[in-house]
Structure formats: structure tokens, C-alpha cells
C-alpha positions as CSV (number, residue, x, y, z in Angstrom):
1,M,-0.2,0.0,0.1
2,L,1.3,3.8,-0.7
3,S,0.4,6.3,2.1
4,I,0.1,9.9,1.0
5,I,0.2,12.3,4.2
6,D,-1.1,15.4,2.0
7,S,0.4,19.0,3.0
8,H,-2.4,20.8,0.2
9,T,-5.1,22.5,2.1
10,D,-6.9,23.9,-1.2
11,P,-10.2,22.2,-1.2
12,Y,-10.5,22.3,-5.1
13,W,-6.6,20.7,-5.4
14,N,-7.6,18.5,-3.2
15,L,-10.7,17.1,-4.5
16,A,-9.0,17.2,-7.7
17,A,-5.8,15.0,-6.2
18,E,-8.3,12.5,-5.3
19,E,-10.0,11.5,-8.8
20,Y,-6.3,11.8,-10.2
21,L,-5.0,9.4,-7.7
22,L,-7.9,6.9,-8.5
23,G,-6.9,6.7,-12.0
24,R,-3.1,6.7,-11.5
25,F,-2.4,3.6,-9.6
26,D,-3.6,0.2,-9.4
27,C,-2.1,-0.3,-5.9
28,P,-3.8,0.2,-2.8
29,V,-3.3,3.7,-1.6
30,F,-3.9,5.6,1.6
31,R,-4.3,9.3,1.8
32,L,-4.5,12.0,4.7
33,W,-5.5,15.2,4.1
34,Q,-6.9,18.5,5.1
35,N,-9.2,21.4,3.5
36,S,-9.1,25.1,4.5
37,P,-13.0,26.1,5.3
38,A,-15.3,24.2,2.5
39,V,-18.9,22.4,1.9
40,I,-18.4,19.7,0.0
41,V,-21.3,18.5,-1.4
42,G,-22.3,14.7,-3.0
43,R,-22.4,14.1,-6.6
44,N,-26.4,14.3,-6.7
45,Q,-26.9,17.2,-4.5
46,N,-28.2,20.5,-5.4
47,A,-25.6,22.4,-3.6
48,R,-27.2,25.9,-3.5
49,A,-29.9,24.0,-1.4
50,E,-27.4,22.5,1.1
51,I,-25.7,25.8,2.1
52,N,-26.2,29.2,3.0
53,Q,-24.7,31.3,0.0
54,E,-24.6,34.6,1.9
55,Y,-22.4,33.1,4.4
56,V,-20.3,30.8,2.5
57,D,-19.9,34.1,0.2
58,S,-19.2,36.8,3.1
59,H,-16.7,34.1,4.8
60,G,-14.7,32.7,1.8
61,I,-15.8,29.3,2.3
62,A,-15.4,27.3,-0.8
63,V,-18.4,25.0,-2.0
64,V,-16.8,22.3,-4.5
65,R,-18.7,18.8,-5.6
66,R,-17.5,15.3,-5.4
67,L,-17.4,12.4,-7.1
68,S,-19.4,10.4,-4.6
69,G,-22.8,10.5,-3.4
70,G,-24.0,11.0,-0.1
71,G,-24.7,14.4,1.9
72,A,-22.8,17.9,2.4
73,V,-19.9,17.9,5.0
74,Y,-18.3,21.0,6.1
75,H,-14.4,20.9,6.2
76,D,-12.1,23.0,7.9
77,L,-8.4,23.0,9.6
78,G,-9.8,21.0,12.8
79,N,-11.3,18.5,10.3
80,V,-9.0,15.3,9.1
81,N,-9.8,13.5,5.9
82,Y,-9.0,10.0,4.9
83,T,-9.0,8.2,1.5
84,F,-8.6,4.6,0.8
85,L,-8.2,3.6,-3.0
86,D,-8.3,-0.2,-4.0
87,A,-9.7,-2.6,-6.7
88,A,-13.3,-3.0,-6.3
89,N,-14.7,-6.2,-5.2
90,R,-18.0,-6.9,-6.9
91,R,-19.3,-9.4,-4.2
92,E,-18.8,-6.8,-1.8
93,S,-21.8,-5.0,-0.9
94,S,-21.4,-1.4,0.1
95,A,-21.9,-2.3,4.0
96,E,-19.2,-4.5,3.6
97,M,-17.0,-1.8,2.2
98,F,-17.6,0.8,4.6
99,A,-16.8,-1.7,7.4
100,R,-13.7,-2.7,5.7
101,F,-12.5,0.7,5.0
102,T,-13.3,2.4,8.4
103,A,-11.9,-0.7,10.4
104,P,-8.7,0.7,10.5
105,V,-9.4,4.4,11.7
106,I,-11.9,2.9,14.5
107,A,-8.7,1.0,16.1
108,A,-6.2,4.0,15.5
109,L,-9.4,5.7,17.6
110,A,-9.1,2.9,20.2
111,K,-5.7,3.5,21.0
112,L,-6.2,6.9,22.1
113,G,-9.0,5.8,24.3
114,V,-11.6,6.9,22.0
115,E,-14.8,4.1,21.4
116,A,-16.0,4.7,17.9
117,K,-18.6,2.5,15.9
118,L,-19.9,2.5,12.3
119,E,-23.5,3.1,12.7
120,G,-26.5,3.6,10.4
121,R,-25.4,3.3,6.8
122,N,-22.0,5.1,6.8
123,D,-21.6,6.9,9.9
124,L,-18.9,6.8,12.4
125,T,-20.0,8.2,16.2
126,I,-18.8,8.3,19.6
127,G,-21.8,7.8,22.0
128,G,-24.4,8.2,19.5
129,S,-23.1,11.3,17.9
130,K,-21.6,11.7,14.7
131,F,-18.4,12.5,13.9
132,S,-17.5,10.9,10.2
133,G,-19.1,10.7,7.2
134,N,-18.4,8.4,4.7
135,A,-18.7,7.8,0.9
136,I,-17.8,5.3,-1.8
137,Y,-16.9,5.7,-5.5
138,V,-16.5,3.2,-8.0
139,R,-15.0,3.7,-11.5
140,S,-13.3,1.3,-13.8
141,G,-12.7,-1.2,-11.2
142,R,-11.6,0.6,-8.7
143,I,-13.3,1.9,-5.6
144,M,-12.5,5.2,-3.9
145,H,-13.6,5.3,0.1
146,H,-13.2,8.8,1.7
147,G,-14.7,10.0,4.7
148,T,-14.1,13.3,7.3
149,M,-12.9,13.2,10.9
150,L,-14.0,16.0,12.8
151,F,-11.4,16.7,15.5
152,D,-11.8,20.0,16.6
153,T,-13.9,21.9,14.1
154,N,-16.0,24.9,14.4
155,M,-19.2,23.7,15.2
156,E,-20.6,27.3,14.8
157,E,-19.2,28.2,11.8
158,M,-20.0,24.4,10.5
159,A,-23.8,25.1,11.3
160,A,-24.1,28.7,9.8
161,A,-21.9,27.2,6.3
162,L,-24.6,24.0,5.8
163,S,-27.6,26.2,7.6
164,T,-30.5,26.9,4.9
165,D,-34.1,27.1,3.9
166,T,-34.5,24.5,2.0
167,S,-38.0,25.1,1.0
168,K,-37.3,27.6,-1.7
169,F,-35.9,25.0,-3.9
170,T,-38.1,21.9,-6.1
171,S,-35.8,19.4,-6.9
172,K,-34.9,15.7,-7.2
173,A,-31.6,15.9,-5.8
174,V,-30.4,14.3,-2.5
175,E,-30.6,16.3,0.3
176,S,-28.1,15.9,3.3
177,R,-29.5,14.0,6.6
178,R,-28.4,16.8,9.6
179,S,-27.5,14.6,12.8
180,H,-25.9,15.8,15.9
181,V,-22.4,15.5,15.9
182,T,-19.3,15.6,18.0
183,N,-16.0,16.7,17.6
184,I,-13.0,13.7,18.6
185,L,-11.1,16.4,21.1
186,P,-13.6,16.3,23.6
187,H,-13.3,12.4,24.1
188,L,-9.4,12.0,24.5
189,A,-8.0,11.4,27.8
190,E,-4.7,13.6,27.0
191,P,-5.3,16.7,24.5
192,M,-3.6,17.0,21.5
193,T,-3.7,19.5,18.3
194,A,-5.0,18.7,15.2
195,A,-1.6,18.3,13.6
196,E,-0.5,16.0,16.2
197,F,-3.9,14.1,15.7
198,M,-3.0,13.7,11.7
199,D,0.5,12.6,12.6
200,F,-0.8,9.9,14.7
201,I,-3.4,8.6,12.6
202,G,-1.2,8.8,9.6
203,Q,1.2,6.6,11.9
204,E,-1.2,4.2,12.4
205,I,-2.8,3.7,9.5
206,S,0.6,3.7,7.4
207,A,2.8,2.1,9.7
208,E,3.4,-0.8,6.7
209,A,2.8,1.2,3.8
210,E,5.1,2.4,1.4
211,P,5.4,6.6,1.7
212,Y,4.7,8.4,-1.6
213,E,5.8,12.0,-2.9
214,Y,3.7,13.9,-5.6
215,S,6.1,13.9,-8.8
216,Q,5.9,17.0,-10.5
217,E,4.1,15.2,-13.6
218,D,1.5,14.4,-10.7
219,L,1.1,18.0,-9.2
220,R,1.0,19.4,-13.2
221,A,-1.8,16.8,-13.4
222,I,-3.6,17.6,-10.3
223,D,-3.0,21.3,-11.1
224,L,-4.6,21.1,-14.7
225,L,-7.5,18.8,-13.3
226,A,-8.3,21.2,-10.6
227,D,-8.4,24.5,-12.6
228,R,-10.2,22.2,-15.5
229,K,-13.0,21.0,-13.4
230,Y,-13.2,21.5,-9.6
231,R,-12.5,25.3,-9.7
232,K,-15.5,25.5,-12.0
233,A,-19.0,26.5,-11.1
234,E,-20.3,24.1,-13.8
235,W,-19.3,21.5,-11.7
236,N,-19.5,23.0,-8.4
237,F,-23.0,24.4,-9.2
238,A,-24.3,23.3,-12.8
239,A,-23.6,19.6,-12.5
240,G,-26.2,19.1,-10.2
241,P,-30.0,17.9,-10.8
242,A,-32.2,20.4,-12.2
243,Y,-33.8,22.5,-9.7
244,A,-37.0,25.2,-9.0
245,Y,-35.9,28.2,-6.7
246,S,-38.3,30.8,-5.9
247,K,-37.9,33.6,-3.3
248,T,-39.9,37.4,-1.8
249,A,-38.2,40.3,-1.3
250,M,-39.7,43.8,-0.2
251,F,-38.2,46.8,-2.0
252,P,-38.8,50.6,-1.2
253,C,-40.7,50.5,-4.8
254,G,-42.5,47.3,-4.3
255,T,-42.6,43.5,-3.5
256,L,-41.2,41.1,-6.1
257,T,-41.6,37.3,-6.0
258,L,-38.7,35.5,-8.6
259,T,-39.5,32.0,-9.5
260,A,-37.3,30.4,-11.7
261,K,-36.3,26.7,-13.4
262,I,-32.6,26.0,-13.5
263,E,-31.2,23.5,-15.4
264,K,-28.0,22.8,-16.3
265,G,-26.9,26.3,-14.4
266,L,-29.2,27.9,-17.2
267,I,-32.2,29.9,-16.6
268,E,-34.5,27.8,-18.5
269,D,-37.9,30.0,-17.2
270,M,-38.4,32.1,-14.7
271,T,-41.4,34.6,-13.7
272,V,-41.6,37.8,-11.8
273,T,-44.6,39.0,-9.9
274,G,-45.7,41.5,-7.3
275,D,-47.1,44.7,-6.5
276,Y,-44.5,46.9,-8.4
277,F,-45.2,49.1,-11.4
278,F,-44.0,48.7,-15.1
279,S,-44.2,50.5,-18.1
280,L,-43.2,47.2,-20.5
281,N,-44.7,43.4,-19.6
282,T,-42.7,42.3,-17.2
283,R,-43.0,38.4,-19.5
284,E,-40.8,40.0,-22.1
285,F,-38.1,40.7,-19.7
286,C,-38.3,37.3,-18.2
287,E,-38.3,36.1,-21.8
288,A,-35.0,37.6,-22.3
289,M,-33.1,35.8,-19.4
290,R,-34.2,32.5,-20.8
291,G,-30.6,30.5,-21.2
292,C,-28.7,33.4,-19.3
293,P,-26.2,31.5,-17.0
294,A,-28.0,32.0,-13.3
295,T,-25.1,33.6,-11.9
296,K,-25.5,37.5,-10.4
297,E,-22.9,38.7,-12.5
298,K,-24.1,37.1,-15.6
299,I,-27.6,38.3,-15.2
300,A,-26.8,41.4,-14.5
301,E,-24.6,41.5,-17.4
302,R,-27.7,40.7,-19.6
303,A,-30.3,42.6,-17.6
304,S,-28.2,46.0,-18.5
305,Q,-28.5,45.6,-22.5
306,L,-32.4,45.8,-22.3
307,P,-34.7,48.8,-20.7
308,F,-34.8,47.5,-17.6
309,G,-36.0,50.5,-15.9
310,D,-39.0,49.9,-18.1
311,Y,-40.0,46.6,-17.1
312,F,-39.3,47.5,-13.2
313,N,-40.5,51.2,-12.3
314,G,-38.2,51.8,-9.3
315,I,-36.7,48.9,-9.1
316,T,-32.9,48.6,-8.9
317,L,-31.1,46.3,-11.2
318,E,-29.1,45.4,-7.8
319,E,-32.4,44.9,-6.1
320,L,-33.7,42.3,-9.0
321,C,-30.4,40.6,-8.7
322,S,-30.7,40.3,-4.7
323,L,-33.2,37.7,-5.6
324,F,-30.7,35.3,-7.2
325,I,-28.7,33.3,-4.4
326,I,-25.9,32.7,-6.9
């Protein structure tokens, strides 16, 4: 088994590294890594419905889509992540896969006096509280199992970043199940830092593994994949399922309700209703916005080319754009 104790903390780079390594090696690989603050969403989730957009934007929290399914998780430097890559066994059920790859983590924690258990579908718990979510992805005969470990994560920031009003959204996306969570640190007999904990886990799980250092070729390939895929809104947001979105806001010149259907990151249809005044039929404006990328910047760019003030008397373009969460 190869062992990679990673020092990179860029969430986009780290998710690209996972995909690269999945296709790079035929042998078993263990990787330990951390992310700067980020929300990592599952492959089949509506990213917009999983986050508090205003909060993540104002706090510089990255939102990155991963290859595997499951729910959204929060990462920061108080969180330690692990990845196992191995050959897939068609006879092995998903439950058996989760049990196989979490066993070394459970054993390592036991040496710290922490009694962890695999409970439910894919959660590791301490005293019934979740500290680790796990997910699996299989491609071309290879399996990637990855999981989080909340060690000393900022719980307030995690709750704020993941908190949102999902009632605004209607889609077939997978919603996250919020669980009672705990950090590992309070359960330790002797305190340690996140860096010390990461060193301990790395030594325990990869004691007999061969250390691997990224080559320059590896680094260039991961950089390229991160730039072409994981840093792109098309992957992190548009790659999710189609969804309908609705929001109402009150402005000095009237109340507006925006309803939009977004598919592949583009406005497929939208309507604006309310008690505002207009000179031109607002429906014409909505028709002109079809096909526009559903971001505030692109919406403002296209709307500025239209006689906006005639469609919405007294409503500013900035006020209209505030109805879009993107």
C-alpha cells in the first residue's frame, strides 16, 4: 500500500487529487489530508440547497462537488480527512465496503481511548454522536472510499455554512440528513492538536505502507484537473440536478417574487410577480433572460442590455439580482 500524508489544504486541489489518484494507481493507496474551510457536496445534490449562500460568500468558504454520493459535509483545519483507494470487489456490498475501510480508523482511535462505532449507513459515532461521514465511489474496477473526522472543527461555522431554507427549492436532488455531531478532541484522555492527531492517524494506518511523494508530473496533472473541473461553477453548481427556485423580497418600490427553473446552470424559465409598477410587460424581460447563466454577474450583464427600468419602475438592477442566490 502507498501512503500519502498530504500538506495541501486547497479544497479544489484536494478533490482533484482524489480523482487523479483514483486513475493513477492500480495498487492500494491511503491518503490523509485537510481542507481550508469548505462545504463538500455529494455528486447528486443541489449545492444551492445545501448551503447558506450569503454566509459562505461573505466568509470565503469554498463549495466543491465531489465524485461520490451522500450528503454535504463541512471541512476546516480542525477536520482530518482520509481516503482509501483499492480494487473493487463486485461481491462486496456497500455495507461491507464501509466496514472494511473504516475498521483501521476505529482501531486507531481505540488506541487513544476513544470508542468509535460504525452506525447507520455510513457514519462513525462516539456515544451515539456522529464525528465522521463516509462515502464510496467506484469507477473502472477501482473503489474510492473517503471520510471526514471532526477533530476540533468550528461547530458554529459548520452550522452556519450548512444552514439554509430548503423550502425555496424543489428538485430531485439528494438532501443531507442533519445529525447530532461531536468533535473527537473532547473524548481524548490527553489533549492534542489537530496536527498531532493527523500525525498519529497517519502513523497508525500507514505503518507498513510505502510513503509516496507527488512527482512534478503528478502535481501538474492535478493542477490542470483542478483548474478545468473543480474550480468551475459548471461542476460545483451546474452539474447538479435541475431545480426550481423561489424567493420573495420587499423593496421601497414594491414587493417582488422571483420563480425560476434552473437546469445545467442556465435559466430555463422564470417569472417575476409582485405589486411593483411597469411600463413594459415583465414577461418580455423574463423571456429575454432564458438561457442566461444563473449567476448574479451574468444576469446583471444581460439585464443591463435591456430597458430594465421600463420593466420594473423604481426597482434597481441590484435589487432584482439580490433575488438570485447565486
